N, C-alpha and C positions, 0 to 999 in steps of 0.2 A: 899822199895828200896831207897837208898840215891842217890842224884844227881851224886855223884862220881861213884857209882855202875852202874847207868844207862849209863853214858858216856862211861864207860869201855866196857859194853856189846854192846852198840849201835855201837861202832867203827867197830865191825866185824859182826853185825847182818844181814846186807843186802847181804847175800851170795846167791848162786844159789838156794838153797833149799827154803829159805824164799821168794825170788823173785818169784819162781814158785808157791808157795802157795798163795801169794798175788794175782797173776794173775788169779789163779783158783777161788779164793773166789770172786774176782771182776766180773769174768765172770758169776758165779752163781747168784750174786746179780742182774746183768743186765737182766738175764733170769727171775728172780722171781719178780722184781720190775719194775713198769713203769717209768723208769728214762728218763729225758729229760734235755736239756741244762739249763732249769730254775729250776730244782729240787735242793733243798738244803738239805744236809746231815751233821750230826755232827759225826765225827769219835772220839768217846770217848775212851780214853786209846790208842791213836794212835801209841804210840811207836815211831818208826822212820818215820812213815807216809807212809809206802809202799802201804797199801790198798788205801789210799786217792789218791796217785799218779797214781795208775792204773785206778781209777775211773775218775779222772780229765782228763786223757789222751784222753778218747773218750766218757765220760758220763756226769754226772751232774756237777754243780758248788758245791764245797764242802765247808762247813763253815770254814774248816781249812785254806782255801785259800781266799784271797781277790777277789772280782769280777773282779778287774782290772787285776788280774793275769790269768784269763781265756782267753788265747790268741785267742781261737776260736771265741770269741765275738768281737774282736778288728778289726774293718773294716779298720783302717788306716794302718794295717800291711799286707805286701804281704805274700804269702804262705811260701816263703823262710825265711822272717823275723820272722814269727811265730815259725819256728823251732828253731831259734837261740835266740829268745827273752828271757831274764831272768825273772823268777818269783819274781819280786822285788817290788811289791806294798808296802809292809811294809817298804822297804828302803825309798821309796818316802815319805810315811807318816811320818816316823821317822825324815827325813830331815826337813819337814815342821813343825811338832810338836816340834822338838828339837831346832828350831830357828837357824839352820845352814845357812851359807851364801856362795854364789858362788864367791864373790868379796871382798877381805879383804885388809885393809890398815895396814901396819906393819912398825913400826919405827925400823931403823937399830940398835939403841942403847937400844932397849927394852930388859928387862930381862925376859919377858913373852914368852912362846913358841907359835909358830904358827903351828897349826895342819892341815895336809892335810888328810881328812877322806874319804875313799872310802867304800861305803856301800855294793857294790856287784861286786867287781873287778874280782872275780873268781867264776864260777858257772858251772853247767852241763845243757846242753840244753835238749830238749825233746827227742833227740836221744841218750842221755847219753854220749854225746861227751863233753869233758872238753873245756871250753871257758874262756879265760883270757882277761878282758877288758884292753885297753890301754887308759890312761888319759893324757890330754895335759893341761898344765898350762902356762900362759904368765906372766912373771915378768917384771914390769916397774920400773926402779929406777928414782927418781926425788928428787930435793932439796927443792922445794917450790910448794905450790898449791894455786890457786887463784879462788875464786868464781866470775865468770864473769856475771852470770845471775841467777835469781831465778824466776820461773814461777809457776802459779797455773793451774792445769789441772782438768777437770771434766770427769768422766767416768760413762756411763750408767751402773747401777748395780741393776737390778730388784731383788726383794727379793727371787724369786724362784731360782736364780742362786747363789749357795754358792761359786762358783769359776768363776771369769771372766778373760778370757785369754786376756791380754792386747796387744797381738801380732796379733790378728785377724784384718781383714780389717776394721771392724766397730769400733774397739777400738785400732787401730794401734799406740799405745803409742810410740813404739820405732822409728817409722818413723817420728813422730812429734818431738821427742827428737833429732834425727839425724839432722833434718832440723835446729833446734836451734843451735846445736853444730857447724854445718858447717857455719852458719851465723856469728859465732864468730871466724872462721878460726882455730878451735882447732884440732890438730892432735893427741895429747896424752892428755887424760883427764879422767874424771869420771862423771857420773850422779848419784847424791844421791837422791833417790826417797823415799818419806815418805808420810804417811797419814797426812792430815791437822789436826790441833789440836782438832777440834771439832768432828772428826769422831770417833765413838765408835763401839764396836762389829765387828771389822774388822781387817785385817792384810794384809801383803804383803809377797810374797815369789817368788823365781825364781825356776822353776821346769819344768819337762816335763808334758805337758797338755794331759794326757790320759783321754779320755772321760769317760770310765767306772770308773776309779779311782776318777776323780773329781766330777762326777755327782752322784755316789753311795757311794763308800767307804768313801770319804772325808766328805760327808754330814752326814753319820752316826757318824763319829768321832766328827764333830763340834756340832752335836745335843747332843751326850752323850759321852764326852771325857773320863770320868772315866771308862766307859764300855770298851773303847779301851785299857786303861792302865791296868785295872784289870778286871777279871771276877767276877761275882756276888758271887761265892763261897768264894773268898778271902775277899770280903766285909763282908759276913756273918760271917766268922771266926773272922774277926777283931772286929765286934760288939759283938760276943760271948766273946772274950777275954776282952773286956771293960765292960762286965756285963750289956749290954743293955737289958732291959726287953722286953719280946715278944710283948707287946702292942705298944712299941715305935719303934720296928724293921722296920716295913713297911714304916712309915712316914720318918724315917731317911734314909732308903735306897733310897726312892724316891728323897729326897733332895740331897743326895750324887750324884745320877746319873744325876741330873739336873744342876750340877755345870758347870759354864761357861768355855769355852776354855781358856779365858784370865787368869783364876786362876790355871788351870791345865796344859796347854800347853805353850810352849815358842814361840808362833807365833809372828813373828817380825812385827813391824809397819814401817820398812824401809828396803830398799834394794839398793845396789849400782850396777851400770852397768859400765863396762870399756869402754873407748873410745880409739880406735886404728886407725892408718892410713888405709884408703881403697882407692879404685880406684877413688872415687869422693871426697876425703877428709876424715875427721874424721868420723868414723862409730861407733854407739853404738853396742857393741859386745855381742853376746849371743852364747850359744852352738847350735849345729844343730837343736836339738829338744827343746831347752830351751825357756822359755818365762816368763816375769814377770806376776804374777798372783795375782789378788785381791781376798782375802778371806773375807767372811762375814757370821756371824751367828746371826745377829740381824737386825732390820729395822732402817732406819734413817728418814723415813717419806717422802723422796723426790725421791727415786729411783736413786739418783745421788751421787757418792762419789767424794770428792775433794782430790787431791793429790798435793804435793809441790815437785818441782824438782829443785835442785841446780846444775848448770852447772859449773863444775870445770875444770880449765886448769892446767896441770902439767908442771912445769919448771925444 
């Protein structure tokens, strides 16, 4: 079956008959197998994923879905939020791995396009109700920018933590940055945050810090980024096409899967945060659930990461 044929058939596949059949098969599986929230299944030849969707609804975690998408395990969500929460773990991971940014600087005379990318603007919730996200963006026009301060910051980053949320109380980077911004009387500005030059095997992103996503799914990707991008069958086919001998197959496969994220992913080493007027002066702005996040996939020997922050005033 070609991709075109699959897309054509999939467009009308999820009809009442197939939905009823998937529900029946899922019920039979739950009767025959000791399924629990920690059970992992692989839905091979999943088609449109109907069977997996019925199992995920009230059964195990399915390999087709990221663990961060099992809303039943997400304690930070209310029951009402769990119903409406999109299954968008891959969208978050694609944002991080693709090097996307939440704050962009764009010259008005530039000939290059500026893209606003929404990974999950429209989706269906767990009750099959359509949901369309509404996004908000703030545009600030200015003629000049001035770096008024540059500071070095240290962040506790124990090796077991692949992602360190810099908005938490013990690492509240944004509060410290806001204090610096207000000490300079900045109302409109920007904070350009970057890793110090000597920091290796690490990166910075701004994203929603979902515990399951950051502690499990992200860890797997940082450990074996190629496995996230491609499954092993694709690697095996590639080696076969290159004529790799059987005795070299396993060593090459192992080396390929151990490739570092820096070589395969576009994880950024810098991120910018907007500064806008607030009740008490200039405030470092973030989305409701957004936070700057330090990523790391290697040790630096100290358990501390150094960051540089340029404080920029806009005129």
